[in-house]
N, C-alpha and C positions, 0 to 999 in steps of 0.2 A: 481358405488361403492361410498358409502357415506364416508365422512371423519369425523372421530370422533372429538369431542371437544379437546381431548388430543392431537391428531395428528395435528390439526390446531394450537394448542398452541406451539407444537414443531416446526412446520414450521415457525410460526411467530417469535419464538425465534431465529431460524437459520437465518431468513431473517434480523432480527435486528442486529445480530452479523456481518453478511456479509455486511450490509449497513454501519455499523460503520467502518469496514475495508475499504470499498469503499471510505469513506470520507478521511481516512488517506492516501489512495493511491492518491487521487486527490490533496491533499495538498503537498504530496511528489513530484508529477509530476510538480506542479507549482514551487516548490523550485528548482527542478532539471533544469527546463527550465530557471529559473532566474539565476542560476549559469552559465549556458551555455551562456546566453546573456550578462552578466555583467562583466565577468572576461576577462582580457587580459593577455596573457603570451607569452613567447618565442615560445613555442611549441603549438601555438594556434590551428593549423589545427588538431593535434592529440587530443587535449582536446575537440575541437568542435565535432569531430566524436565520441569521447567517451561519452560525455553528450547527444548527439543526439541519440546514441544507447540506453543509459539508459532511456531516455525519451520515446523512442519507446517501449521499453520493459515494462515500467510502464503503458503506454497507452494500450498495449495489455492485461496486467493484469486487468486493469480497465474494459475493454470490457468483459473479461471472468467473472468477478465478477457480472457485470450488467446482463449478460445472466443468471447466476445462480440465482440471485434475481428474475428476471422476470420469470424464469422457475418455481419458487415456487408460482407464481400467485400474486406477490407483486411488488411494484415499490419503488426504492430508491428515497429519496428526493434529487434531483440533483441541489440544490440551494446553492450557496456559503455561504449564511448565515447559512444554516443547517450544512454544512461541518465544519464551524468554531465553531459551538456549540458542535458538536460531536467529533471532532478530538482530539486525545490525544497528538498531537505534539505541540511543542513550536510555538506560533503564532507570536512571536516578533523576529525580526532579532537581532542577537548578535551584540555586540558593535564593534567587529573586522570585518570589511568589506574587508578582504583580501582573497587571495586564500585559505590559510590554514583554516581560520575561516569558510568560506563557505563549504569547503570539510568536516571539522569536524562536522558541523551542519548536513549535509546530511548523514554522516556516523552514527551519533547518531540517526537520524530519522529511518534509515534502521534497526539499531540494536533494537530500540524500537518496530518497526513493527514486527521484527522477534520474539521478546519476546511475543508480543501480540498474534501473530499467534500460537506460541507454547503453551501459556497459555490457549488459546481458543480451541485448538485441542480436548482435552477430552470432553468439552462441545459440540462442533460441532459434534463429533462422537456420543455422546449420543443422541443429538437432531436429527441428520439425520438418524442414524442407517443404513447407507449405505457406501460402500467403495468408491463410487465416490466422496463424500464430503471429506472423509479422504485423498484421493489421491490429490484432488484439493488443500486443505490446505497445504499439504506437498509440492506440486509443487510451491505454492506461497512462502512458507518459503525458499525453495531452491533458487528460483529466487532472493530473497532479500539477502540471504547469499552470493550469487555470486556477486551481485552488491556491497555489503559492502566490500567484499574481494578486488574488483578492486579499490574502493575508498581508502582503507587502503594502497594499493600499491602506490597510488599517494601521500599519505601523508609521505611516507618514503623518 
């Protein structure tokens, strides 16, 4: 079965969107691991387990996105230089290097990613024309909403 030029353009557009989301996920993973490694607190064990769980969840998300990109016949540019060029997250650390500053920064990044996913959902639906991609993006959004909810609870 031949792939039409229009279909290839749709697949390429979908792959570009997913690759961009992948870059944001990698940056978010790095920031989450940084918080885990750099903060000391009274309830260290609980927070360590919390951030380890969030890091693991983001790592799984990354693997799923990579599989979706590869399944389309394309490859994501998995170089840090490319990530920094494409990511929509703040690349500079806030001036406040304390627990609240780190947690707020992570929360803002999750909220930005949720907004990006929700804003791209109609485009991804149109591009993919399949329910699998719709479900995939919805699952990603729900995962980040849950992680943001937990971060908010730590900030109270």
